[in-house]
C-alpha positions as CSV (number, residue, x, y, z in Angstrom):
1,X,-117.1,71.6,17.9
2,X,-118.8,68.2,18.6
3,X,-119.8,66.3,21.8
4,X,-116.3,64.7,22.1
5,X,-114.7,68.2,22.0
6,X,-117.1,69.4,24.7
7,X,-116.1,66.5,26.9
8,X,-112.4,66.9,26.3
9,X,-112.5,70.7,26.9
10,X,-114.4,70.2,30.1
11,X,-111.9,67.6,31.3
12,X,-109.1,70.1,30.6
13,X,-110.8,73.2,32.0
14,X,-111.8,71.4,35.1
15,X,-108.2,70.2,35.7
16,X,-109.1,66.6,35.5
17,X,-107.2,65.5,32.4
18,X,-104.1,67.6,33.2
19,X,-103.4,69.3,36.6
20,X,-102.1,72.8,36.3
21,X,-102.2,74.0,39.9
22,X,-100.3,72.9,43.0
23,X,-102.4,73.8,46.0
24,X,-106.0,73.3,47.2
25,X,-106.4,77.1,47.2
26,X,-105.4,77.3,43.5
27,X,-107.8,74.5,42.6
28,X,-110.8,75.9,44.5
29,X,-110.1,79.5,43.2
30,X,-109.9,78.2,39.6
31,X,-113.3,76.4,39.9
32,X,-114.9,79.2,41.9
33,X,-116.6,76.8,44.3
34,X,-116.6,73.1,44.9
35,X,-119.7,71.4,46.2
36,X,-119.0,70.1,49.7
37,X,-122.1,68.8,51.5
38,X,-120.1,65.5,51.8
39,X,-116.9,66.5,53.4
40,X,-114.8,63.5,52.4
41,X,-116.0,63.7,48.8
42,X,-115.3,67.4,48.5
43,X,-111.7,66.9,49.7
44,X,-111.3,64.2,47.0
45,X,-112.8,66.6,44.4
46,X,-109.7,68.8,45.1
47,X,-107.3,65.9,45.2
48,X,-108.6,64.4,42.0
49,X,-107.4,67.5,40.2
50,X,-103.7,67.1,41.2
51,X,-102.1,63.8,42.2
52,X,-99.6,65.6,44.4
53,X,-102.3,66.9,46.7
54,X,-103.3,64.6,49.5
55,X,-106.0,64.6,52.1
56,X,-103.7,66.1,54.7
57,X,-103.0,69.0,52.4
58,X,-106.7,69.8,52.0
59,X,-107.1,69.6,55.8
60,X,-104.2,71.9,56.3
61,X,-105.6,74.4,53.8
62,X,-108.8,74.5,55.9
63,X,-106.8,75.0,59.1
64,X,-104.7,77.7,57.4
65,X,-108.0,79.5,56.4
66,X,-107.1,79.6,52.7
67,X,-110.3,77.6,51.7
68,X,-113.5,77.9,53.6
69,X,-116.6,75.7,53.7
70,X,-120.0,77.4,53.9
71,X,-123.6,77.4,52.6
72,X,-123.3,79.1,49.2
73,X,-124.9,78.3,45.8
74,X,-128.3,76.5,45.7
75,X,-128.3,76.6,49.6
76,X,-125.7,73.8,49.4
77,X,-122.4,73.6,51.2
78,X,-119.3,74.6,49.1
79,X,-115.6,75.1,49.5
80,X,-114.6,78.6,48.3
81,X,-111.4,80.5,48.5
82,X,-111.1,82.9,51.5
83,X,-110.6,85.9,49.2
84,X,-113.9,85.1,47.4
85,X,-116.2,84.3,50.2
86,X,-117.6,87.7,51.0
87,X,-118.4,88.9,47.5
88,X,-119.9,85.5,46.6
89,X,-122.1,85.5,49.7
90,X,-123.3,89.0,49.1
91,X,-124.1,88.2,45.5
92,X,-125.7,84.8,45.9
93,X,-127.4,84.4,49.3
94,X,-130.0,87.1,49.4
95,X,-132.2,85.3,46.8
96,X,-131.5,82.0,48.6
97,X,-132.9,83.5,51.7
98,X,-135.9,84.9,49.9
99,X,-136.6,81.4,48.3
100,X,-136.6,79.9,51.8
101,X,-139.4,82.1,53.1
102,X,-142.1,79.4,53.0
103,X,-139.9,76.9,54.8
104,X,-139.1,79.5,57.4
105,X,-142.8,80.1,58.0
106,X,-143.4,76.3,58.3
107,X,-140.7,76.1,61.0
108,X,-142.0,79.3,62.7
109,X,-138.7,81.1,62.1
110,X,-139.1,84.8,61.7
111,X,-136.6,87.7,61.4
112,X,-136.5,88.4,65.2
113,X,-135.7,84.8,65.8
114,X,-132.9,84.9,63.3
115,X,-131.6,88.1,64.8
116,X,-131.6,86.7,68.3
117,X,-129.9,83.4,67.2
118,X,-127.1,85.4,65.5
119,X,-126.6,87.4,68.6
120,X,-126.2,84.1,70.6
121,X,-123.7,82.7,68.0
122,X,-121.7,85.9,68.0
123,X,-121.5,86.2,71.8
124,X,-120.5,82.5,72.2
125,X,-117.9,82.5,69.5
126,X,-116.3,85.8,70.6
127,X,-115.4,83.9,73.7
128,X,-114.8,80.3,72.5
129,X,-113.6,81.2,69.0
130,X,-114.6,77.8,67.7
131,X,-117.6,75.6,68.7
132,X,-118.9,72.3,67.6
133,X,-122.4,72.0,66.0
134,X,-123.6,70.4,69.3
135,X,-122.3,73.4,71.3
136,X,-124.0,75.8,68.9
137,X,-127.3,74.0,69.3
138,X,-126.9,73.9,73.1
139,X,-126.3,77.7,73.1
140,X,-129.5,78.3,71.2
141,X,-131.5,76.0,73.6
142,X,-130.1,77.9,76.6
143,X,-131.3,81.1,75.0
144,X,-134.8,79.6,74.7
145,X,-134.5,79.2,70.9
146,X,-135.8,75.8,69.9
147,X,-133.7,73.8,67.6
148,X,-136.3,71.0,67.1
149,X,-137.0,69.5,63.7
150,X,-134.9,71.3,61.1
151,X,-134.9,74.6,63.0
152,X,-131.3,74.2,64.2
153,X,-130.1,73.5,60.7
154,X,-131.8,76.5,59.2
155,X,-130.6,78.8,62.0
156,X,-127.0,77.8,61.4
157,X,-127.4,78.1,57.6
158,X,-129.0,81.5,57.8
159,X,-126.2,82.8,60.0
160,X,-123.7,81.5,57.5
161,X,-125.6,83.0,54.5
162,X,-125.8,86.3,56.3
163,X,-122.0,86.2,56.6
164,X,-121.8,85.8,60.4
165,X,-120.3,82.3,60.7
166,X,-118.6,79.7,58.5
167,X,-117.3,76.2,59.1
168,X,-114.0,75.8,60.9
169,X,-111.7,72.8,60.9
170,X,-113.2,69.4,61.7
171,X,-112.8,68.3,65.4
172,X,-112.5,64.6,64.9
173,X,-115.7,63.8,63.1
174,X,-117.6,66.8,64.4
175,X,-118.3,70.0,62.5
176,X,-117.1,73.2,64.0
177,X,-118.1,76.9,63.4
178,X,-116.2,80.1,63.7
179,X,-116.9,83.8,63.1
180,X,-116.4,84.7,59.4
181,X,-115.0,88.1,60.3
182,X,-112.3,86.5,62.4
183,X,-111.7,83.6,59.9
184,X,-111.5,85.8,56.8
185,X,-111.1,89.4,57.8
186,X,-109.5,90.4,54.4
187,X,-112.1,88.8,52.2
188,X,-113.0,91.0,49.2
189,X,-116.2,92.9,48.8
190,X,-117.3,93.7,45.2
191,X,-119.9,95.9,43.5
192,X,-122.8,93.7,42.3
193,X,-122.1,94.4,38.6
194,X,-118.5,93.4,39.0
195,X,-119.4,90.4,41.0
196,X,-121.7,89.1,38.3
197,X,-119.1,89.5,35.6
198,X,-116.4,87.9,37.8
199,X,-118.6,84.9,38.6
200,X,-119.5,84.5,34.9
201,X,-115.9,84.7,33.7
202,X,-114.8,82.3,36.4
203,X,-117.5,79.8,35.5
204,X,-117.1,79.7,31.7
205,X,-113.4,79.7,31.9
206,X,-113.2,76.7,34.2
207,X,-116.4,74.8,33.3
208,X,-116.7,75.7,29.7
209,X,-118.0,74.7,27.2
210,X,-121.2,75.4,29.0
211,X,-124.5,77.1,28.3
212,X,-126.2,80.0,30.0
213,X,-128.7,77.5,31.5
214,X,-125.8,75.6,33.0
215,X,-124.5,78.9,34.5
216,X,-127.9,79.7,36.0
217,X,-128.1,76.2,37.5
218,X,-124.6,76.2,39.0
219,X,-124.8,79.7,40.4
220,X,-128.4,79.8,41.4
221,X,-128.7,83.3,39.9
222,X,-131.8,84.7,38.2
223,X,-131.6,84.3,34.4
224,X,-131.5,88.1,34.0
225,X,-128.5,88.4,36.4
226,X,-126.7,85.5,34.8
227,X,-127.2,87.1,31.3
228,X,-125.9,90.4,32.7
229,X,-122.7,88.7,34.0
230,X,-122.2,86.8,30.7
231,X,-122.8,89.8,28.5
232,X,-120.2,91.8,30.5
233,X,-117.5,89.2,29.8
234,X,-118.6,87.8,26.4
235,X,-115.8,89.6,24.6
236,X,-113.3,87.6,26.6
237,X,-114.9,84.3,25.7
238,X,-115.7,82.4,22.5
239,X,-119.0,80.7,21.7
240,X,-120.1,77.9,19.4
241,X,-123.5,76.5,18.5
242,X,-123.8,72.7,18.9
243,X,-127.2,71.0,18.3
244,X,-129.0,74.3,18.6
245,X,-127.4,75.3,21.9
246,X,-124.8,78.1,22.4
247,X,-121.8,77.0,24.4
248,X,-119.4,79.5,26.0
249,X,-115.8,78.9,26.9
250,X,-112.4,80.5,27.1
251,X,-110.2,80.4,24.0
252,X,-108.3,77.1,23.9
253,X,-105.4,75.4,22.2
254,X,-106.6,72.4,20.2
255,X,-103.5,70.4,21.3
256,X,-105.0,70.4,24.8
257,X,-107.7,68.0,23.6
258,X,-105.3,65.2,22.7
259,X,-104.5,62.0,24.6
260,X,-107.4,62.0,27.1
261,X,-108.1,58.3,26.9
262,X,-108.0,57.7,30.7
263,X,-110.1,56.5,33.6
264,X,-110.8,58.9,36.4
265,X,-112.5,58.0,39.8
266,X,-114.5,61.1,40.8
267,X,-116.3,61.5,44.1
268,X,-120.1,61.9,44.5
269,X,-121.2,65.5,44.0
270,X,-118.2,66.3,41.8
271,X,-118.3,69.5,39.7
272,X,-117.7,67.5,36.6
273,X,-121.3,66.3,36.8
274,X,-123.1,68.7,39.1
275,X,-121.6,71.8,37.6
276,X,-124.1,71.6,34.7
277,X,-127.9,71.7,34.3
278,X,-127.6,69.5,31.2
279,X,-125.4,66.5,31.8
280,X,-126.2,64.7,28.6
281,X,-122.7,65.4,27.2
282,X,-121.2,63.1,29.8
283,X,-123.8,60.6,31.0
284,X,-126.4,58.6,29.1
285,X,-130.0,59.2,30.2
286,X,-130.6,55.5,31.1
287,X,-127.6,55.6,33.4
288,X,-128.6,58.7,35.4
289,X,-130.7,56.7,37.8
290,X,-127.7,54.5,38.7
291,X,-125.7,57.6,39.6
292,X,-128.4,59.2,41.7
293,X,-130.8,56.4,42.7
294,X,-134.3,57.7,43.4
295,X,-133.4,61.1,42.0
296,X,-133.2,62.3,45.6
297,X,-130.1,64.5,45.4
298,X,-127.6,61.9,46.5
299,X,-124.9,61.2,43.9
300,X,-122.7,58.1,43.9
301,X,-119.0,58.4,43.1
302,X,-118.5,57.9,39.3
303,X,-116.1,56.1,37.0
304,X,-115.3,58.4,34.1
305,X,-114.0,56.7,30.9
306,X,-112.8,58.9,28.1
307,X,-114.8,61.7,29.7
308,X,-118.1,59.9,30.0
309,X,-119.6,58.5,33.1
310,X,-119.3,54.7,32.6
311,X,-120.0,53.3,36.1
312,X,-120.0,53.9,39.8
313,X,-117.5,52.9,42.5
314,X,-117.5,52.3,46.2
315,X,-114.7,52.3,48.8
316,X,-114.3,51.1,52.4
317,X,-111.5,51.4,54.9
318,X,-110.5,48.5,57.2
319,X,-107.3,48.3,59.2
320,X,-105.7,51.1,57.1
321,X,-106.4,49.2,53.9
322,X,-108.6,50.9,51.3
323,X,-110.9,48.6,49.4
324,X,-112.3,49.8,46.1
325,X,-115.1,48.1,44.1
326,X,-116.1,49.0,40.6
327,X,-119.5,48.8,39.1
328,X,-119.1,49.6,35.4
329,X,-122.3,50.0,33.4
330,X,-120.6,47.9,30.7
331,X,-117.8,45.3,31.6
332,X,-114.3,46.8,31.4
333,X,-111.9,45.7,28.7
334,X,-108.6,44.3,29.8
335,X,-107.0,47.7,29.1
336,X,-109.7,49.5,31.1
337,X,-109.2,47.1,34.0
338,X,-105.6,48.2,34.2
339,X,-106.5,51.9,33.9
340,X,-109.1,51.5,36.7
341,X,-106.4,50.0,39.0
342,X,-104.2,53.0,38.4
343,X,-107.0,55.4,39.1
344,X,-107.8,53.5,42.3
345,X,-104.2,53.8,43.4
346,X,-104.3,57.5,42.8
347,X,-107.2,57.7,45.3
348,X,-105.2,55.5,47.7
349,X,-102.3,57.8,47.4
350,X,-104.5,60.8,48.2
351,X,-105.6,59.1,51.5
352,X,-102.1,57.6,52.1
353,X,-103.5,54.1,52.2
354,X,-102.7,50.9,50.5
355,X,-105.4,49.7,48.1
356,X,-107.1,46.4,47.3
357,X,-109.4,46.1,44.3
358,X,-112.6,44.0,44.7
């Protein structure tokens, strides 16, 4: 296995080169979780993996409670399948909470304050069922719990990590929150050992070829826990050493690696890039700063050519017309210009908008 095979297998396993599922739920379940701090980008991460899924389909999946947005891995927002949300929260968030201890102290947030804030959220949502972020903050202030600075954010995030609340459907451009027990009453619980093995199998099947370090990065697990999960399912995977690194993946059909010479427009924060600690297989080191200027955690949408990040793109909406501008790192060939237009039209179809290329 060489670097090209790693790229091609990731494109296949991440459903980018060939869609194999028909619904947002199936896509999210396959990937385990999709990073979602940028709401519009996260919806396109789902749509980019099947051209028949549009923005309205993803919104409907949220309304239908089949996929749920919450704080999950690395204290970052993710979409997860309703069936998975409980066991993933129980597995992943305790150590996230422990790692936040210093920040909690800086904000003068202690356990009694968290307990009181969750009581406020519970009582308000039992009546209203769904509240905007503004309403949630107002409820805290009425209860004499300050939301100043970043306190409000951390109070919401902690309630979500503790499994009390999650995001509901958007209300216009406003975020809303609901009680997780009411939104996903049948979500599965799982013993810790089984949860570790399930998460490892899900990751290496859908993200492979990937290393243990990649899995640790993506999941936020301790190395020892990640190893335990991988060891439990290693008999169901195959491994290969490339340049001194051990890559794990599900068994594959070599025919799946053929005919991947395409351009894909992926959103910022897409799992194709952020699902790995080591991104060297798909992006040159000198281009990394163009994807995430300032290395501040903000990621631009990317142009992927033959599996490698070859540029960034931007879009704007005016009078129901979607304008898309390409910024390739190296000028496109005539063939690539045509492929870029087709990829841009795919995004336009997702949003049900006509497209112009700048």
